[in-house]
Residue, then its C-alpha position, 0 to 999 in steps of 0.5 A: i492469498t496465503e501463498i503470496i503473503k508467504a512469497l512477500d515475506n520471503c522477499g522481506v516485505g511485510f503484510i498487515t491487514l486492518t479493518h477499514l478506517p472510518k471516514t477515510y478513503l485509504d485502501g492500502a499503504v506502504f511504510s518502512y519497518k526495520n529497513n523493510p517495506v510493509i504493505v497495509y491492506t485496509r479492507r475498505y472494500d472486502r472483496t477479492d478483486h479489490f484485494w488483488f488490485t490494492l496489493a498489486h498497486e502497493i507492490a508497484h510503489i515498492i518496486l518503483h519508489y521504495k529506494n527513495a526514503e524521502l518519497c511520500i506518494l498519496d493517491n486519491f482516485d476518489d477526488k477527480n480534482s486532486v493533484p498527486i503529492d509526491r514529496w513532503h519535506 
């Protein structure tokens, strides 16, 4: 884990770990800070497999969507009836 965080840093991608935010289903997020992406991992499920899945998921968002500064994607895998939101204006 330390090596992947160093590799992300070398690529200009920040990484922050937070404790789980009560009453939320937030596992991870990506935001921009000083024109660089930052990955946030919330430790909602403090397990190694969940860490790697969330990290890969957020890296995929960076690769696929980060160049579009107006894009906001909310994934809600817990609500089977939710519709993904892909833009906020």
